[in-house]
C-alpha positions in Angstrom: 83.2 101.0 110.8 83.6 98.3 113.4 82.0 95.6 111.3 84.3 96.3 108.4 87.4 96.3 110.7 86.4 93.0 112.1 86.0 91.5 108.7 89.4 92.8 107.5 91.1 91.2 110.5 89.7 87.8 109.6 92.4 86.7 107.2 92.9 83.0 106.8 96.4 81.7 107.7 96.6 80.2 104.2 95.9 83.5 102.5 98.4 85.3 104.7 101.0 82.7 103.9 100.3 83.1 100.2 100.9 86.9 100.5 104.1 86.4 102.4 105.4 84.0 99.9 104.8 86.4 97.0 106.6 89.2 98.9 109.5 86.8 99.6 109.8 86.3 95.8 109.6 90.0 95.1 112.7 91.8 93.7 112.3 94.6 96.2 113.6 93.5 99.6 112.1 96.5 101.3 108.7 95.1 100.6 109.3 92.2 102.9 108.9 94.6 105.8 105.3 95.4 104.7 102.5 94.6 107.1 98.7 94.2 106.9 96.8 97.5 107.5 96.4 98.7 111.0 93.1 100.2 112.1 94.3 103.8 111.7 95.8 103.1 108.2 92.6 101.4 107.2 90.5 104.4 108.1 92.9 106.6 106.1 92.6 104.3 103.0 88.8 104.0 103.3 88.5 107.8 103.1 90.4 108.0 99.8 88.3 109.3 96.9 89.3 106.2 95.0 87.3 104.0 97.2 84.5 106.4 98.3 81.7 104.9 96.2 82.3 101.3 97.3 80.0 99.5 99.7 81.5 98.9 103.1 81.4 95.1 102.8 83.1 95.1 99.3 85.7 97.6 100.4 86.5 95.5 103.5 86.9 92.4 101.3 89.1 94.3 98.9 91.4 95.6 101.6 91.4 92.5 103.7 94.8 91.4 102.4 96.2 94.8 101.5 99.5 96.2 102.7 100.6 99.8 103.1 104.3 100.2 102.6 106.6 103.2 102.7 109.4 103.3 100.0 112.3 105.6 99.7 113.2 107.3 96.4 114.8 105.1 93.7 113.0 101.8 94.4 111.8 99.9 91.3 108.4 98.7 92.3 107.5 96.7 89.2 109.6 95.4 86.3 108.6 95.4 82.6 107.6 91.9 81.5 107.0 90.5 85.0 103.6 89.2 86.0 101.3 91.6 87.9 100.8 90.1 91.4 99.6 93.4 93.1 97.6 96.5 92.3 99.6 99.5 93.4 97.8 102.6 94.7 100.0 105.6 95.3 98.8 107.2 98.5 101.6 109.8 98.8 104.7 110.6 96.9 105.8 110.5 93.2 106.3 107.5 90.9 107.9 107.3 87.5 106.6 105.0 84.8 109.4 104.1 82.3 110.6 101.6 79.8 114.0 100.2 78.9 114.8 99.8 75.2 118.3 99.1 73.7 119.9 99.6 77.1 118.4 103.1 77.5 115.6 104.3 79.7 112.7 106.4 78.4 110.1 108.1 80.6 106.4 107.4 79.9 104.6 109.2 82.7 104.8 110.7 86.2 102.2 109.6 88.7 101.1 111.6 91.7 98.7 110.7 94.5 96.1 109.5 94.9 95.8 107.0 92.0 96.6 103.5 90.7 99.3 102.8 88.2 99.7 100.1 85.5 96.2 99.0 86.4 95.5 97.3 83.0 98.1 94.5 83.7 96.2 93.7 86.9 92.7 93.7 85.3 93.8 91.6 82.3 96.1 89.3 84.3 98.9 90.1 81.9 102.6 91.1 82.3 103.6 94.7 82.8 104.3 96.6 79.6 106.6 99.0 81.5 108.4 99.5 84.8 107.7 101.8 87.8 109.9 103.3 90.5 109.7 105.9 93.2 111.1 109.4 92.6 110.5 110.5 96.2 109.6 108.8 99.5 106.2 107.2 98.8 103.4 105.5 100.6 101.9 102.8 98.4 99.0 100.5 99.0 99.4 97.0 97.6 96.4 94.8 96.9 96.7 91.2 95.7 95.8 91.2 92.0 93.5 88.2 92.2 91.5 89.8 94.9 91.1 92.9 92.7 89.8 90.8 89.8 87.4 88.9 92.1 85.9 92.2 93.5 85.8 93.7 90.0 83.6 90.7 88.8 81.0 91.2 91.5 81.0 94.8 92.7 79.6 97.4 90.3 80.9 100.4 92.3 84.4 99.0 92.2 84.1 98.2 88.5 83.1 101.8 88.0 86.2 103.0 89.9 88.4 100.7 87.8 86.8 102.0 84.6 87.4 105.6 85.6 91.1 104.9 86.4 91.6 103.1 83.1 89.9 106.0 81.2 92.0 108.5 83.0 95.2 106.6 82.1 94.1 106.3 78.4 93.2 110.0 78.1 96.6 110.9 79.7 98.4 108.8 77.2 96.6 110.4 74.3 97.4 113.9 75.6 101.1 113.0 75.9 101.1 111.5 72.4 99.5 114.7 71.0 102.1 116.8 72.7 104.9 114.7 71.2 103.4 114.9 67.7 102.5 118.6 67.7 105.3 120.3 69.7 109.0 120.6 69.7 111.0 119.6 72.8 111.4 123.2 73.9 107.6 123.7 73.6 107.0 120.6 75.6 109.4 121.9 78.3 107.6 125.2 78.4 104.3 123.6 78.9 105.7 121.3 81.6 106.9 124.5 83.4 103.5 126.1 83.1 101.7 123.0 84.3 103.9 122.9 87.4 103.3 126.6 88.0 99.5 126.2 87.7 99.6 123.5 90.5 100.7 126.1 93.0 100.3 129.7 91.9 101.7 130.9 95.2 105.2 129.5 94.6 107.8 132.0 93.5 109.9 129.4 91.8 109.4 125.9 90.4 111.8 123.3 91.8 112.6 120.4 89.5 111.7 117.5 91.8 114.1 115.0 90.3 117.3 114.8 88.2 117.4 116.7 85.0 117.9 113.5 83.2 114.5 112.3 84.3 112.9 115.5 83.1 114.7 115.2 79.8 113.4 111.7 79.4 109.8 112.7 80.0 109.8 115.4 77.4 111.5 113.2 74.9 115.0 114.6 74.7 118.5 114.2 76.1 120.1 115.9 79.1 122.3 118.0 76.8 119.4 119.2 74.8 117.4 120.0 77.9 120.1 122.4 79.0 119.9 124.2 75.6 116.1 124.3 75.8 116.2 125.8 79.3 118.7 128.5 78.1 116.4 129.2 75.1 113.4 129.7 77.4 115.3 132.6 79.2 114.2 134.6 76.1 110.6 133.8 77.0 110.2 135.1 80.5 112.0 132.6 82.7 115.2 132.5 84.8 117.2 129.4 85.7 118.8 129.1 89.2 120.2 125.6 89.4 117.2 123.3 90.0 114.9 126.3 90.3 112.9 127.8 87.4 111.7 131.3 88.1 108.9 132.7 85.8 109.3 136.4 85.6 106.8 137.0 82.8 104.2 134.3 82.6 102.4 136.0 79.6 105.6 135.7 77.5 106.0 132.0 78.4 102.3 131.3 77.7 102.5 133.0 74.3 105.5 130.8 73.4 104.1 127.5 74.8 100.5 128.0 73.6 99.0 125.6 76.1 95.9 123.7 74.9 93.0 122.6 77.1 92.7 119.1 75.4 96.4 118.5 76.0 97.5 120.4 79.1 94.4 120.7 81.3 94.4 117.7 83.7 90.6 118.0 84.1 89.9 117.7 80.4 
């Protein structure tokens, strides 16, 4: 797409200076090493399903001031209560959405690629309602929030993409709320194990990809209770080997967990 590439390279010095100043004010020093998209990175981003329906000109305008940055695990990307300066698109890796209340952290959701996160704050030009950090090494595309709103106002295809992302986030929140209301913590843990197993049926064991405290937070319990819940599940077809969970009898686990399509199926 030579025309699009030429357009993206035509960034005014004032706009580039504005982006640089915002990164200098950012709480994450690693982000100061971010650079504008190279041609090979641009081609990769343009091929993402998230942007596949957009017209070339609108996509070029959207990505004209975007930056692709690699973050190690444990970096807080956005802070609850801060203003949304960028739209974050997770291209690769794993991100945790969480909140801090009464000096304690509580997990809200786990975000995998390829998707946006905390999009509503960007669209509404409002502060973040929660925080986000990387749980593994992650590649994240950062698009200036004002540019996102400008393109949203004039490009129907992009507005449709945003609407789908917001709808997905809403439905995911409702599913998690239903799980909290209708299930015990051990049942939520059992369904999390099954969901991980369904993602890769060829795996012999599920490896918890983060600290047990993070898993405990996301199923709404404490680390101590998580250990008891894991031990309880050994009666329902699983074995625990450190950070590995081996499912010996999936039928037993499914009978205990009773997964539901309108809660556990990511396509519902």
